[in-house]
N, C-alpha and C positions, 0 to 999 in steps of 0.2 A: 463306396468305390474302393476296390483293392488296388493300391498303387504298386506298380511293377517296375522292374529294371528295364534296361535297354532291350533285352531279349524276351520280355514278357514274364519273367520269373518273379514271384513276390519277393519284396525286400526282406521279409522274414526268413527267406531261404538263402538269399545271396549275401546277406549281411545288413549292416545298418543303412537305413534310408538316408538320402541327402538331407541336409539340415532343413531345407524349406518344406520337407514332407513330414518332419518329426512332430509328434504331439508336444504341447507345452507342458513342462513340469509344473506340478502344483505344490503348494505349501501353505499350511495353516498359519495363524497368527503367532503360534508358539515356535515356529521353525526359525532358527537363526538366519539372519539375512544373508550371511555368506554361504548358506546352503541352498539358497533359492536361485532359480534360473527362469528365463523366459518371462511370460506374463506375470507369474507370481512375484518375480523380482521387481518388475515395473510397477505392479500394484503396491508393493511395499514402499518403493522409493517415492511414488507420487503422493504418499500419505505422510511422509516424514518432514520435519522442519528443515529449512535450508541448511542449518549448521550440521545436522545429522547426515544429510545427503552428501555434503562436502566432506565430512569426516570419512564416510564410507568410501567415496571415490578416492580419497587420498590413501586410505588403507588398502584399497584394492585397485591398483592402477591398471590392471589388465581386464577389469570388469566390462568396460565398454567394448574393447576389442573382442573379448570372448562372446559377448552378446551379438555383435555384428557378424562374427564368424559362424555362429549357429543361432540364427534369429528365430523368433516365433513366426508363425505364418502371418502373411500380410493381413488377412482377414481378422485374425485374432488381435493384431496390433491396432487395426482400425477400430475394432470394438472397444479395446482398452482405452484408446485415446478419447473416444466419444464419451466414455463413462468416467474418466479421470477428472478430478477437480482442476479447474483452470489454474489455481495457484500451484498445484503440484506439477502440471505441465510446464508452467513458466519457470519453476525452479530447475527442472531437468533441462530445459532449453538453455538456460544461462550457465549451468554447471557442467552439463554433459552435451554440448552442442553437436559434437561428432556423432553421438548416438541418435539424437533427434533428427539430425540432418540426413542420416543414411538408413534409417529404419523403415523398411517398406510397410506401408499402411498408415504412416503419419501423414497428415495433409501436406500438400506440396508448399503451401505458403509458409507453414511452420518450418519445413525442411529448408526452404530457401533462406529464411532469416537465420537459422542455425548455421547453415553452411557458410553464409557470408561472415558470420562471427568467427568461424574456424579459419576462414581465409584471411581475415584481418589479423587475427591473433598470430597466425603462422608468419605472416609478413612482418609483423612487429618483432617477433622473436628472431627472425633472420636478420633484420636490420641491427638489432642489439648485438647479435653474435658477430656480424660483419664489422661492427664498430669497435670490437675488441681486438686483442692481440691473438692472432691465429696463424697457423701455417699455410703455406701456399696451396697444398692439396685440399685442405679443408675449405679455404676461401673459394677455390674453384667450384667445389661441390655445392657450397652455399649459394654462390652466385647463379649456378645452373638451376638450383631449386627456386631461387627468387624469380628467375626468368619464367619458370613454369607457372608460378603464382600470378605473375603479371599477365601472362597469356590468358589465364582464366578471367582475371579482372577485365581485360580488354574485350573478351567475348561477351561479358555481361554489359559493358558500357556502350558497346557498338550499336545497340538498338533498344527500342522500348519493349516493355512487357516480356522481360527475360527472367527466368528463375533458375537458380542453382540448386537442382534437386538431388544431386549426388556429388560428393567430394571426398577424395583421399589425397592428402598432401604428402604422404610418405612414398618412398621408392620412386618409381616412374610416374606415380600419380594416376588418379582416375577422376573424371569429371563428367557430369551429365547436366546439360543446359537445355531448358525448355524455352521454346519461342512460342509465345501465345499462352492462353489460359488452358493448360492441360486438365484442370479440374472441372471445366465446364464446356470445353469445345465439342462440337458435334463430330469432328473428325480429328483423330490424333494419329500421327505417324512417327514411328521410331526409325532413325537412321543409324544403321549398324556398320561400322567401318572395318576395313581389312588391315593388312600388314602396313607397318610404318606409321600408323595413326596413333602416335602418343599424344598425351595431353600437351606437353611442352611445344611440340611442333605443329599440332593440328587443331586444337580445340577452338581457336578463333576462326579458322577457315571452315571447320565442320559446322560451327554455329551459323556462320554466314550462309553455308549451303542450306541449313534448315530454314533460314530466313528466306532464301530464294525459293525454296519449295512452298513455304507458306504464301508468299506473294503470288506464285504461279497458281496455287490452288484457289486463292481468293479470286483471282482473275477468271479462272475457268468456271467457278461457281456463278459469278456475276454474268458471264457470257451465256451460260445455260439458263439464266433466269431463276436460279435456285438460291434459296436462303441457306445459311449455315455458317458456323464458325469453325476455324481450323487452328491446329497447333502442331508443332513438330518438335521432336526431342533429338538434339545432337548428343548421341549416346557414345561416350568412350568409357564404357563401364567394365572393361577387361583389359588385360595386358595384351596388346596386339603383337604379332610375331615380327621377327626380322628375317633376313636371309638365312641365319643360322638355324632357326627352329620352325620355319614356315612349313616344312614337310611333315611335321608332327601334328597330331590332333590334340595334344595336351592343352594348349591354350584355347583351342576351339571348344573343348569341354568346359574350360573355365568360363569362356564367353557364354556358352549354353546356359550354365547355371546362373550367371549374373543376369543375362537377358530374361530368363524365366522369372527370376525374382522381381525384376523391374516391371515386367508385364503384369505379373500377379499383383504388384503394388498398385499399378494403375487401376486394375479391376477392383481392388479393395477400396481405393480412394473414391471411385465413381459410384460404387454401390448399385442402386437401382437406376442410375442415370448413365448407362454405358454408352461410350462413343463408338463410332465406326473406327475400328482399330486396324492400322496397317503397319507392316514392317517392310522397309526397303533396305536391303543388305548388299554390301559390296564385297567381292573377292572372299578372303578368308572369313570375313564377318558373315557371309552368307552361309558358310558351313556351320558356324556357331548358331545362326538362326534356324537352319534346317534341323540341326540336332535338337534344339529346344522344342520346335514344333512337332518333331517326330516322337521324342522320348519322354517329354514332360507334360504335366497336367496344365496346359495353357493353350489357348486358341486365339486366332486373330481373324479378321474379316477379309484381309487381303495380304498377300505376300508377293513381293517382287525381288528377284535376285539379279544382279548384274556382275559379269566377270566371274562367275561362280565355278570353283573347282569341285563342287558337288558334296555329297555326304553319303552315308550308308543307305539312306532311303532310295529305293529304286524307282518309285513312282510318286507323283504328286498326291495321289489318294492316301498315301501313308502319313501325310502331314495334317495337323489339326488346323486347317484353314477352311472357313465356312464356304460351302458350295464348291470346293476345289478351286477357289479363286487364286490360283498360283500363276505368276508371270515370270518370264525370263527374257533378259536382254543380253546380247553379246555382240561386241564390235568385231568387224571382219578381221582386223589384225591383232586381235587379242587371243593369244594361244591358250589362256587358262581354261575357258569354258570347254574346250575339246580335250582337256588333259585327263579328266576323270581321276584326279589325284586321290580323292577321298571316297571313290566308289561309284559315283553316278555322274552322268552328264545331263544336268537339267535342261540344256538347250536341245537335246535330242527329241525327236518325235515320240520315241518310246516312253519318255518320262511323263508325258501327259499334261505338261504345262502349256500355257499360251505364250507364244513368242511376240515381242513387240519390237518395232523398229528403233534403232539407235543411229541410223544413217541420216545424212543431211536430206532436207526436203522442204516442201512447202506445207504449211499448216492449212488444211482445207477449211477450217473454221474461221481463221483470221486472215489468211493470205500471206502471212509473214514467212520469210525464209528462215529456216531453223538449221543450226549447225549439227554436225554429226560426231559421234564418238568413233575415233580411229583406233586408239590403243586402250590399254587396261585402265587408265586413270581418267578417262574423259566422260564418264557416264552422268556426272552431276553438273556439267557445265551449264552456266546460265545461258538461256536462249537456244538450247539444244533440243533436238527431237526427243532425246532420251529423257530429259527433265520434264518435258511436256507430258510424255506418256506416263512417267512415274507419278506425276501430280494427279493425273486423271485416274489412275489405278487406285490411288490412296483415298480418293473421294467418291469411289463407287461409280465412276463414269467409264467403265470398261468398253462400252459400245463406241466411245469416241477415240479409243486408242488406235494408233496407226500400226498395222501389222508389218512384218518384215518385207512383204511384197508391196507395201505402201497402199494397201487397201484399208479402209476403216471398218473395224469390227469383224473382219473376215480373216480367220486364222487357218483355214483349211489347207492353204498352200504354203504354210510356214516351212522354213528350211528344216531339213531333218537334222542337221548338225552344223556347227561352225567349221568352215574350211581351215 
C-alpha cells in the first residue's frame, strides 16, 4: 500500500510521513545504543541488565519522550513485545513505566499496571513538593495538578474492571480509561469528546458515561437474546479546545493523529481476534474522528457523531467505515450541526449518513419513557433516546435504532438538515 497525504499525494512527494507511518530504524549489535531508535532500541533495552537500562535512561532523560513522540507502528510493537524476554519487559515496565504505559501495541494489562505506577509516583512527588517551602504561584499550580491526578484515581476506583491504558501527567494531561476487557470484548466502543473535556474536569464523568454505555449495551444484548461481551473506552487522548481556539482545526488534527494511533493500537493488540469496533464522537471530537477515518489508514465497523461541526469530507462514503455504517444525531436546539464550520454538515441528506432520533419518546422494545437531547451537551445522558440509539449502533443493532421520525429502522424520511 502506498500511504498518501490528505489530498492523495504520496508522502515521498509532500514531505515526511506522520510518525505512525514511518518505518522502524534498524541497528545491528555493534551500533551504539544512543544511535538506535524504534524497535531496534527496544530490542537492545530488553536484552540489557537492569543496571545498564537504568544508566541509559539516566544518561538519556529524553529517550522515552522521543520514543513516544515518534513511535514504531503498533503492529511492530506488538510483535516486539511477544518476542521480548519476560525479564526484559519487566525491567522496562519498572524503570520506564511511562513508555510501556503509552506505547501502542503493548498489551493493555501491562499498560494499565505501568500507568498506575506513573500515577502513584507523580502523586507522591507532588505531595513531597507541596510539603516543602514553595511560593504561592507554584503551590497553586501543584495543587491543580494534584487535583487532576485525583480525578484520574477516582475514575479508576468508581467501578470494577477499569484499566488506565493511556496517561500523561504533564501540562493539561491526557488520560484513557477502559471500562471492560478491551483485550477480549466482542464489542469495543471509543468515546471521543469535544471542547472543554480536559482530564481535570471531565475524566471521571467521561468514564461514568462509558460505564453507562456498557450497561446499556449489555441490557440491549440480553433483550435481543444475543450473547457477547462489551467494553468502552473513555478517551481523552488529545488536548480539547476552548472558546479561544475552537474555530481552528489544529487541535482536531492532533486528535486525528492520537485517535488513529489508539485505534491502530487496539487492532494490533487484538491480532486475529478483532472486535466489532465503533467510534462515538461528540462535537469537536467528531471532527477529529472524521479526519482520522478519512485521511488515515484505519477503519471501524460503526461511526456515530453527535453535535458535529463537520469536516472536509463531503460524503459518508469518503470515510473508512465498514458498509457505510455512519450515523448522525442532532438536537433541535443545537446550532453546531447546521454550522458547517469545518466544511460539511453530516446531518444533511446530501452527506449520506443515517440520522437517528435524540428526541424524547417511548422505547418500542421496553415501553420505557426516554429523555431527549435539547442542547449541545445532552447526547450521552443516562436514560435518553440518544444513549439508547448510540448503544445499539455500537453493537451492530442498527435495525432497532429509532429514526428522527420515530420509526424503527426506517430512515427514508429523515430530516434534511437541522433547523
